[in-house]
C-alpha positions in Angstrom: -78.6 123.0 -202.0 -74.8 123.1 -202.2 -73.1 120.9 -204.7 -69.6 120.0 -205.8 -68.0 118.7 -209.0 -66.5 115.2 -208.8 -62.9 114.9 -210.0 -63.7 111.5 -211.5 -66.8 111.9 -213.6 -66.8 115.8 -213.6 -70.5 115.4 -212.6 -72.3 117.5 -210.0 -73.3 115.9 -206.7 -74.7 117.2 -203.5 -72.1 118.3 -201.0 -73.3 115.7 -198.5 -71.9 113.0 -200.8 -68.4 114.6 -201.0 -65.6 112.2 -200.1 -62.0 113.3 -199.9 -59.4 111.2 -201.6 -57.4 111.2 -198.4 -60.0 109.0 -196.7 -60.0 106.4 -199.5 -58.1 103.2 -198.8 -54.9 102.6 -200.8 -56.3 99.5 -202.5 -59.4 101.3 -203.7 -57.3 104.4 -204.6 -55.0 102.3 -206.8 -58.1 100.8 -208.5 -59.4 104.2 -209.2 -56.1 105.4 -210.5 -56.0 102.6 -213.1 -58.9 104.3 -214.8 -58.2 107.9 -213.8 -54.4 108.3 -213.4 -54.8 112.0 -212.6 -56.8 111.2 -209.5 -54.8 111.7 -206.2 -55.6 111.8 -202.5 -56.0 115.6 -202.9 -59.0 115.2 -205.2 -62.6 114.4 -204.3 -65.4 112.1 -205.4 -68.9 111.2 -204.5 -70.0 108.3 -202.1 -71.9 106.7 -205.0 -68.7 106.6 -207.1 -66.7 105.2 -204.2 -69.3 102.5 -203.6 -69.0 101.6 -207.3 -65.3 101.1 -207.0 -65.7 99.1 -203.8 -67.9 96.7 -205.7 -65.3 96.5 -208.5 -62.6 95.8 -205.9 -64.7 93.0 -204.4 -65.2 91.5 -207.9 -61.4 91.8 -208.6 -60.6 90.2 -205.3 -63.0 87.3 -206.0 -61.5 86.8 -209.5 -58.0 86.6 -208.0 -59.1 84.1 -205.4 -61.1 81.6 -207.4 -60.1 82.5 -211.0 -62.8 82.7 -213.7 -66.2 83.5 -212.2 -69.0 81.0 -212.6 -72.7 81.8 -212.9 -73.0 81.4 -209.2 -70.4 84.0 -208.4 -71.8 86.4 -211.0 -75.3 86.0 -209.4 -73.8 86.9 -206.0 -72.0 89.9 -207.4 -75.2 91.1 -209.2 -77.1 90.7 -205.9 -74.5 92.9 -204.2 -74.7 95.6 -206.9 -78.5 95.6 -206.9 -78.7 95.5 -203.1 -81.1 92.6 -203.4 -81.4 89.3 -201.5 -80.8 85.8 -202.8 -84.1 84.4 -201.5 -85.9 85.4 -204.6 -83.5 83.2 -206.6 -84.6 80.1 -204.7 -87.3 78.2 -206.6 -90.0 76.3 -204.8 -89.0 72.6 -204.6 -92.3 71.5 -206.0 -92.4 74.1 -208.8 -92.0 72.7 -212.3 -92.4 69.1 -211.3 -93.8 66.8 -213.9 -96.7 64.3 -213.3 -94.2 61.4 -213.4 -91.9 63.0 -210.9 -94.8 63.6 -208.5 -95.9 60.0 -208.9 -92.3 58.8 -208.3 -92.0 60.8 -205.1 -95.3 59.5 -203.8 -94.4 55.9 -204.6 -91.0 56.2 -202.9 -92.6 57.8 -199.9 -95.3 55.1 -199.6 -92.9 52.3 -200.4 -90.6 53.3 -197.6 -93.2 53.5 -194.9 -94.5 51.2 -192.2 -97.9 51.5 -193.8 -96.7 49.8 -196.9 -94.9 47.1 -195.0 -97.8 46.2 -192.8 -100.4 46.4 -195.6 -98.2 44.2 -197.8 -97.8 41.6 -195.0 -101.5 41.5 -194.5 -102.0 41.1 -198.2 -99.5 38.2 -198.3 -101.1 36.4 -195.3 -104.6 36.7 -196.8 -103.4 35.4 -200.2 -101.5 32.5 -198.7 -104.1 31.6 -196.1 -106.9 31.9 -198.6 -105.4 29.7 -201.3 -104.0 27.1 -198.9 -106.9 26.7 -196.4 -110.1 28.5 -197.4 -110.4 27.8 -201.1 -108.7 24.4 -201.0 -109.4 22.6 -204.3 -110.9 25.8 -205.8 -107.8 27.9 -205.2 -106.7 30.1 -208.2 -103.1 30.0 -207.0 -102.2 26.8 -205.2 -99.0 26.1 -203.5 -96.2 27.0 -204.3 -98.1 30.2 -205.3 -96.6 30.9 -208.7 -99.0 33.7 -209.4 -98.0 35.4 -206.2 -94.3 35.1 -207.1 -95.0 36.7 -210.4 -96.9 39.6 -208.8 -94.1 40.1 -206.3 -91.4 40.0 -209.0 -93.4 42.5 -211.1 -93.8 44.9 -208.2 -90.1 44.7 -207.3 -89.1 45.2 -211.0 -91.3 48.3 -211.3 -90.8 49.8 -207.8 -87.0 49.8 -208.0 -86.6 52.2 -211.0 -89.4 54.4 -209.6 -87.6 54.7 -206.3 -84.3 55.4 -208.2 -86.1 58.2 -210.1 -87.1 59.8 -206.8 -83.6 59.4 -205.4 -82.1 61.1 -208.4 -84.6 64.0 -208.0 -83.6 64.3 -204.3 -80.0 64.4 -205.3 -80.7 67.2 -207.7 -82.5 69.1 -205.0 -79.6 68.5 -202.6 -77.2 69.9 -205.2 -79.4 73.0 -205.6 -79.5 73.5 -201.9 -75.7 73.2 -201.7 -75.4 75.8 -204.5 -77.7 78.2 -202.6 -75.8 77.6 -199.4 -72.5 78.4 -201.2 -74.0 81.6 -202.7 -75.4 82.8 -199.4 -72.1 82.1 -197.6 -70.1 83.8 -200.4 -72.3 86.9 -200.3 -72.0 87.0 -196.5 -68.2 86.9 -196.8 -68.2 89.7 -199.4 -70.6 91.8 -197.4 -68.4 91.5 -194.4 -65.4 92.6 -196.5 -67.3 95.6 -197.7 -68.4 96.4 -194.2 -64.8 96.3 -193.0 -63.9 98.6 -195.9 -66.6 101.1 -194.9 -65.6 100.9 -191.2 -61.9 101.5 -192.2 -63.1 104.5 -194.3 -65.0 105.9 -191.4 -61.9 105.5 -189.1 -59.6 107.2 -191.7 -62.2 110.0 -192.2 -62.4 110.6 -188.4 -58.6 110.6 -188.2 -58.5 113.3 -190.9 -61.1 115.3 -189.1 -59.1 115.1 -185.8 -55.9 116.1 -187.6 -57.7 119.1 -189.1 -59.0 120.0 -185.7 -55.6 119.7 -184.1 -54.1 121.9 -186.9 -56.7 124.5 -186.2 -56.1 124.4 -182.5 -52.3 124.7 -183.1 -52.9 127.7 -185.3 -55.1 129.3 -182.7 -52.5 128.7 -180.0 -49.8 130.2 -182.1 -51.9 133.3 -182.7 -52.6 133.6 -179.0 -48.8 133.1 -178.2 -48.0 135.9 -180.7 -50.5 138.3 -179.1 -49.1 137.5 -175.6 -45.6 138.0 -176.9 -46.5 141.4 -178.2 
């Protein structure tokens, strides 16, 4: 297998990975020259080394746009470098929930349903009708139903903080979803920028090949013209 020596790392790579410095975009070339001042468009490097500098360029671009990178941006950049997806970073919503959090969610779900409303109305009607008409003088909670008022006040006092706990958990989940949406959108934008860079590289490479072909054709035409002139 034919190989070549990279002018950057001085390492040996397969010839199929050879990239001419002429086909490297100016922005990437300047980034390379910051670390390797001797590297010019006349030198060559491998595709893996070029991809490494593309990723550095994306990181530099991101830093210039938003300043210091947060953990979210660092996670996105790590995902780009590792060629991995972000879906494995998304935790199951029910994973790691405590017993109290599960109870709070169930209480909030039941307390905000028609089942609870209808059941509670039936309970109130039975309580009031039973104490006012059925039990009469033997009622355990005669009018004005002081015991019922105590029960209702206790339920309201306990239900409100439980529902607030569930709402706070829901807000936390919404924030996590918003972070994941931001990370996915940011990665998509960076992937598109890298795709544009690769497409530009392909176009420049094709232009170089066409120029070399045209030079060869001109040389052949000159040789033919010289032979005809003789």
